[in-house]
C-alpha positions, 0 to 999 in steps of 0.5 A: 657776298659778305651778306650772304655769307653771313646770312648763311652763316658759311664761315661756321661750316668752311675755314673762315679766314677763306670764306672772308676772302673770298667774299670780300674779293668777289663783291666788288668783282661780281658787278664787273664780270657782269659788265663783261658778259654785257659788253659781250652780248653788246658784240654779239646784239647791238644795244642789248649789251648796253641795255643791260649794262645799265641795268647791272650799274643801276642796281649794282653799282653802288654795292660794289663801290662800296665794297671796293672802299671796304678793301681800303678801310682799316680798323686802327681804334678800339671800342674805348678809341685807343690805337691798337697800333701794329695790330690794326686790321683791314675792316674787310679781311679781318685777319690780315694787318693793316700793314701786311703786303704779302701772301693774300694781302698782296692779291688783296691789293691788287683787286682793291686798287683794280676795282677802284680804277673800274668803279672811279674812272672807266665806269664813268667815262663809259657813261659819258661816252654813251651820253655823247654818243647819244647827243650826236645820235639825235642831233639831227633830229634837232637840226630841222623844222616841219613847214607846211602850205596849204593849197587846198585840196593840197597841203605841202610840206618841207623841211628847213634845216640848218646847213644841210645837216641831214643826211640823204638816208635820213631825209626821207624818214624825218620828212615822212614822220613830219608828215605823220605827225601833222596828219594826227594833229591836223587831218580828218578822214582819208589822205593821200600822200606824195613824197617827192625829193625834196617836200611831200604833199598830202592830197585829199582823195575824198569831197565827202570828208571831214574838213581839215582841221587847220588853225589858220582857216582865215589865210590858207596860202600861209605856211605854218612852221 
C-alpha cells in the first residue's frame, strides 16, 4: 500500500496525514484479510482454502511482516546522528510522535500489536499444524511394504504392516496401488487381477503374451518385497 501510495502521489490529491495513516495500517492488514477469505473458502471447499492460503503466504507474508515492523519503528535521530528528543516520529506515520498514545496513535498501536501476534504466533502455528496434519495423514503410507510371490502363472501380492495400522477402508486401496505399481514395472501384456481379503493375485490370461520380467527368474518360488 505504501509503494502504491508513492507511485500514484495520492498525498498530493487527498489529505496527506490520512493517506499515510491508511496506507500504514492497510499494508499489514491486507494479507491477513486475504487469509481470512482463504479460511472461509476452506469451510466451503476443503483443500482449496489451504492451497490459496499457502500461495498468499508465499507472496505476501514477508511484506506484511515488514509493514508490521514499520509500525513499531521510530526515527529518533536526524541525518547528522543528533537525537531528535521529543520530536522523534514514527517512520510509517510520520506525523505521529513516538511518544503519542492517544487518538490515531492508539489505533495504530492496536493494529501493530494485533498484526504482530498474527505474523509471529498465529501464522507459524498454522504452518506447524499443517505439517503435523500432513505427517499423520501420510503415516499409513509409511507403515507397510508390499511383497510379491511368484508361482507361474500366478503372482500373489500381500502387504506387510506394522501392528495392523491400516484401516479396513484404506487396506484395499493400498493393496490395489501396490498391484498397479508391480504390474507397471514387472509385467508385460494383459493380466487379470483378483483382489482378495488379505492379498491380490495377478493372473496371466494369455500364453501368447510376452514373458513377465522378473529379477529372480532362477528362483521363481521366492518372494520379493
